[in-house]
N, C-alpha and C positions, 0 to 999 in steps of 0.2 A: 862208432863216427856216424857213419852211415844213417843208423835209425835216430842219433839225435837232429842230425840233420833234417831229415823226413818229419819228426817231431815238431821240430822249429818251422819248420815250412807250413805242416797243419795250423802250428799256434797262428802264424803270420796270418795264414790264409783266413782264419776263422776270426782274427782281428782284422784283416781288411773287411771279410763281409758284416763283423758287427759292425766296424766304421762307418761301412758300407749305408748298413742300417740305420744307423743313429742319424745319418746325415742326411737318408732320405725321409726320417721322422722329422728330424728339424726342417729340411725343405719343407716337408705336409705341413708342418706347425705355422712354418712361414708364410708359407702361401696360404692357409687357412685365415693366418692374421692379417695377412695382404688383402684377400678378400673381404676380411671382415670391417677393414680400414677402408677400403673402397665402396663397401657397403653402406658403411657409416657416413663418410663422405658424401654419397650419391643422396644418404637421406637426409644429410643437410644442406648438402645444395637445394634439395626439391623444396624442404622445410623453406630455405630462403627464398627458393622461387615462389613457393606458393604466397609467403608472408607479401614478398615483394608485390605478387600479382594482388593479393588482399589490399595491401598497401596501396596500388595503384589504382583500385577499383573502388577504394575508399577517397580517392583525392578528387576521381574520376566523379563519384556520385557527389562529394561537396563543391566541386565545382560547376554540377549540372545545377545544383541547388541554389547555389550562389547566382548563378545566372539567371534563375527562374525568379528569383526574388528580383535582384534589377529590371527583370523584363517587366515585373508586375509594376514596379515603382515607374520605369518607362511608361507604361500603360495607363497609370494614375496621374502622371505628366501631361502626357498627350490628351487624355481626355480634359484635364484642365485647361490646358492650350484652347482647345478647340472650344472650351465652354467661354473661355475669357474673348476670344475672337468672334464668336456669336455676338456678344453682348456689345463688343467694339462695332460690329459691321450693322447697329440696326438702322443705321442711318443713312450709310454706303448702299446697303443691300436692295434699297430701293429704289435707288438714282439709276440703275441701269435696267430699269423694268418702265415698260409702258402701262402707267396704272389705269389707262382708258378700257373701257367695258368694249367689245365690240356685240354688238345687238346681234348680228348675225352668226355669233358663236352660239349665240343663245336658244337659237333657231335649230330646232329637229330636222335635219336634211339628209338623214342615214333612209334609203329606200328599204321596204320591206324586202325581206329576199323572194327570190323568184321560187316558182314552182316547181319542185323537183317530185316527179312520180315517182312512187316507190317502186325499186325495179322487178320487186317479187308481184306488181299486180299489174308489168305489162302484157299486154295481148298476146296469147300463147298462137303457135302455128298447131294450124290443122292438121290433125294425124291420116297419115296415109294409107290409104284402103289396102288388107291385104289382097292380093291378087292368086287364084289358084291357075298353075297353065294346064291347057288341054295337052290330053296324053299324045305323044308322039310315037311315029317309028310302030315295031312292034307291040308296044303299049295297048295300041288301039285293037289290035288283034285278040286280044286275052278278054275271054269272056267276061261281061259285067262291066266293065271299063267305064264306059259310057254311063253307067249308072253310079259306080263309085265317085265319079269326076262330077257330076251332079249335085252329090251331097257333099261332095269339099264344098263345093261352091255356096249349097247354102249355107253350111258350116260360116264360113267366111264373111257372108253377108251377115247373119247373125252376131256374128265377132266385130264385123266394124259399125254395126249399127250399135251395138252396145258402146264402143270405143267411141263414138258419137255423140251418145247420150251424157258420156262421163265427160265428155270434153266440153260439150254445151254446159252442163251445169258447173265444173269448175269456174268457165270463162263467166259466166252468169255472177257468181258470187265474188267474183273479181271485179267485177266490174261496179256491181252494190259496194264493195268494200272502197274502189276509186272512187265514188261519186261521193261517199263519205268523207273521203281523206281531203279531197277537193273542196267540198260544201266546210270543211274545216277550217285550210287553209284560205276560201273566200272572206268567211265572217272575221277569221285572226286579220287579215289582210284590211277589211271594212274598218275593225273597229283601230286598227295600228293608223289609218287613214286619219281618222275621225280624230284620235287623239292628239297626232301630229297637228294636223289642220285648226284642233282648238288651241294647242300649245302656241304655235308659230300665231296665231290672230291673236292670243293674249299678248307676245313678246312686240307683236305690231302696235297693241293699242298701250302696251308700255313706253316704247319707243314714242309714239305720238305723243304721249302724254307728259315723257320726260323733256321733249325738245319743244313742247307747250309751258312747260315750268311748272307742270302740276304741282302743288306740296307734295302730295304721298308718293308720285312717282320720282320726285328729286332726293325725300329719306330714301325711299327703296333702292335707287341706284346708288348713293351712296353709302349705303349699309352692306352694298354687294363689295362696293371698292375695299372697304376697311376688311369686311370679312376675309376677301381673297388673299387679304395682306399676310404672308409668311414671317412670323416670328419666331424664336426659341422655342420649342416646345415646354423646357421646363420652366414654371411659374410665370408664365404670359398667358393668361385667360381670352386676351381679346373681347371683353365684356363692354360695352357700350352703349349709349342712345342718342340718338341725335333729333333735331329741332329745326325748323326752316320758318324764317320770317321774310316772306315773300315780299313785302314792301320795301324791304333793307336788302332785300337776296342776301341774307345772313344766315349760312346753316353754325348752326352751336353743336358739337359734342361733348359730352360729360362720358369722359374714357377712364376706365378702371386701371389704374397703373398697378406694376406689380411692387411687392414689399423688399426691403432691403436685403432680405433672405437671397436672391437671385443673385447678389454678387458672391460668387466663393470667397469665405473667409480663411483657405487654405491657399498660397504663394505657391508652396512648391513643396512636395513629397521628397523625401531621401529614405535610403536603406543604413541602419545603423549596424554595422556587422559585428559589434562585440555582444550588442546585445541583441543580436537577429532581431531588430524592429524594424516596421515602416515609422519614421517619423514624418511628422507636416510639421511645417513652418508656417505660421499663421501670418495672414495678410494685414498690415497695419491700418488701425482705425483710419486714419487719414487718407490713406488711398481707399478703402470701402465705402467711404461720403464722397470721396471726388466720384468713383467708377458710377455708384449709384445716382450722383446729380446728373451725371453725363447721360445717363440710361433714362433719365425722367425728360431731361433736353432732348434726347434724340426720337423717342417715342413723340412727344409733343412736335416737333419740326417733320419728323417722318409724314404723321397724318396730316398735317396740313398741306406738305408737299403731293399726299396721294390724293386729297381731294382737291385741290388745286388743278393738278395735272389731268384729272379723267374727268375735269366739268368741260365734258363735251357742247352743252346745251349754254355755256355762260349764264348760268343761274347763279354763281356763287362771287358776288365780290367782294362780299366779308366771310371769314371762317373765324370762329373764336371756339378755342382748345380749352377744356379743364381738365386737369387732371386729379382724379381723384384717388383716395388711399381709404380703403376698409380695411380697417385694420380693430386691433384692441389696446385700449389706454393702459399702459404696464402700470400707470399709478392708481387706475381705480379698478382694472378688470373688466371696463364696459368695451362694447362695441363701439366702434366712431367709424365715422365717413367723415374725412377729412380734403381739403383741395390742396394741393401741394405747386399745381401749377396752370396758371391762367394766361391765357396770349391769345389777341384778336390779332389778323392782318387780311390786309387787303390784296385781294390778287394780281393786281400789276405790281404790286410793290415785293410781294414776295417773290414772287418768277423772276426777280432781277438780280435772286442771291443766289452765290454760287454754294451751294450745299455741299460740295467737296472739299473745300477749302477752309470753312467757318468754325470759328471756337463757337459750339454748340450754348452753352449757359451764356455767352455775351450776346451770339445772335440774338435769342429768347429775351435779352433786354434790351438791345436796340430795338426792338419790335414793342417794347413798353410792354412786356409782359410782366407778373407777378410769378417769381418763383423763388419756391420755397428755400432758404438757406442752409434749414437743416430736414430736409426729409424724412432722414433716415430716423430722426427723434421726432419726429409727426410734428413739426413745427406748422401750421397752417398759415394760409394765405387769404387774402380777399380773392373772390374771383371777379372779373371783368364784367362777367354777366353771370346769373345765376338761371340754368338750365330751364328753371319751372316760370320764369317770366316770358320764356319764349313760347315753349309748349303747353297751351292752356289745359291739356287733356290732363297733366298731372296736377293743376291747380286743383281743377273740379275734383279729380281723383282723392286731392288731398281735402278740400273740404268734406267730402262725404266719409272719411275715414277719420281725420282728427280734429273732427268739430272745429274748423276753422271758422266758422260764422262768429264764434265768442271773439274774436280777433279784430282788431279797428282794422276797416278798409282803409287806407290812405284815399283812394278817389274819392271817398266821401267826405272828408275833410274840407271846411272851406279853406279859403288861400290864406288867410291870416292862421286858421289853426293847423297848418302845413308849416308855413314860415316858424312859428314856434318852435312844432316839432323837431323841424332842422337845427334850427338856432340851439333848443338843447340838446341834442344828439352832438353837436360840435362843441359843447361847454364839457359834456362828459366826457368826449375825449379829449378835453385839456385845453381848449382854447378858450382865451377871453370872450368871450361871444356878446355882441352887440346889436339887438333888432332895429330897424329904420322906419321912420314915418312912413307910409305909404305914399305918401303925397309929395314925401320929397325924397325919396330916394335914388330918384334918376336912374333905376335899373338894379337900385343894391337892396337886396332883401335882409344881409346882413354883414355887420362889418367883425371880424374876429381877429384878435393879435396871438401870433404862435411868442411864447414871453422866453422860446430858448435863445440863449445867445448864440449868434451866430447864423445859427441854421432859421431863427426866427423871423417874424415880420410883419409885415399886415396882409390879411386874407380878407377877400370881397366874395361871399357865398350868395350865389342868389340858387333857389328852388322852384321849380316847373312842376306842378299837379296837372302833367299832359297824359290824353289817353295816346297820343299816338307819335310817331318817332319822332324824335327832336332833330331838327338838320341844322345846317352848319350859322346860318343869321343869327341863332342865340347865343353860339359859340364866339362870334364875331362881337355879338353885342356886349359880351361878360369881359371880350381882353379889353374892349374900348374902354369899359368902366374901371379896369383895372388901370389903365394907363393915366385916366382921369384922377382916380383916386389914389396914383403913386403904389400901388399895391405890389407885395413880392409873388405873391400867389392867387389866382382863381380858382374857385370849386364850383362847379353846376351840376345841381342834384335834381334829378326828373323821378316821375314815377315810371316813365315808358323805358325807351331804349334811345340809341342816338346812331342816328345814320354814318356812312364809311366817311362823308365828306366833313363832319364835326370830327371824327376820331384825327382824321389827316390835316385836317385845320390846328388841332391843338398838339400836335406831334411834337413839334419843337418849341413850344411855348409853356410856361409854367402855369398849366392848366391841367384841373384835374374835374374830368366826367365821372359823374357817378349815376350811375343807371337804376333802375327800380329793383334789380337784383342784390346791388350793390349796396344800395340804400335799407333794402329788410335785412341783409348780412349785419350791418353795422348797427341797426338798430336793435338786434339780437345780440352782437357781439358785449356792446357798450353800456347799454341801456336795459336788457334784458326783456326790451319789448317783443312780441312775436305777435308782428303786424301784417297784413297780408295787402295784397294789391289785386282787386277785382274788377273788371271793367263791365 
């Protein structure tokens, strides 16, 4: 019984031990499994973190890319807005500036720099002599002390003499170099002062000539005024030529206008996210036309304003502005030069305008300007005054280069021939023109009838083959004849030009004044006649 109990105890102990081992093994397995699951969870968590970080980085990169694209669009729209603002500011820009040129500002007043001696050439200090002290005390009692002292004195004297010789040689070299530097400075200062004096003398002469209203000085001064005018850099070449007629105090400006390409064809830039593209919205053709007309009018008014405001010598009673467009005809491909605006204004009248508030195109038309209604389509107008009628130099050059001697000179025609020419011209222009007898015309050279309904009527035409400026009396005579004839309109044609009083008198009346330049233009346009006017 006892053995059985012991055996059973052993079996139970073994069973407990085996069970414990099994439990430990299971715990180990479970621990390993738990650890594996933890590692798996950590790996999954890390993968998720990495994925989230990658996604966030990608999202951030995409956000930054979109911001860059939007910034690019903003920059394009800012640049576009600035360009449009520059074009709108062409006239207002000049109204806040004094366009008069100060002659003092043209003179050279900066003095030549004062002479500064080079520090290395400054005089040196004389070197101190080396002294040999005499023997003292017991040194005197040493045999040969006096002799040795005398030798040391001789050595010191030789050394001192060599030092002085070297110092003097160095000082002499510095003095020579100093004299050369000073001589070079004096020569440069003399040349500078001479150049300054000549320049200032030229400015003095220029100023005196300008206020004496010398033609060349008037032209040079006004060239400076227009050259100093600040325009947008892109598309504005600021090319022009000037002519001055001293008898009528008239300045004629022929100005090269920018073409329609200065108006941006894009009105706005936008970013299309779905296509990842920057898209542009086209400006409407009607807006391009309106803005271009505004630019043409702004340049004309700005030029008149600058010239009249800068007129210190009161040399300009009249200014005529012809805006020309150099381009190519898309129909023929040929280079063409066409007038798109022509305006003549008196100084007294123009300076009464409030240019800050005017409608530019309407203001020009109120001044009697010829303004192309479609400058963007190269629609030409008739210049009020042709430039070559004022500046005889260009006429002479044309004679030499283009064989103008083969063209009829209107001045050489007889009065009757000239009247016939004018009558033929208006017949070609569509009027029913009848010449009058010279003995019975009462100042009328031709009667013409405009057969158009409503707009038509009787027209009185007078032709003046004059060499000198036509005054207001001829215009008054024409107006009186119109009233006597019951005419709707009067036309005065001359081979020269008109004074300011003539234009002022005719301004509010149904009178058209055609000067020599306008006559040549009409003959060329309507009859194909290439004439000339050479006095």
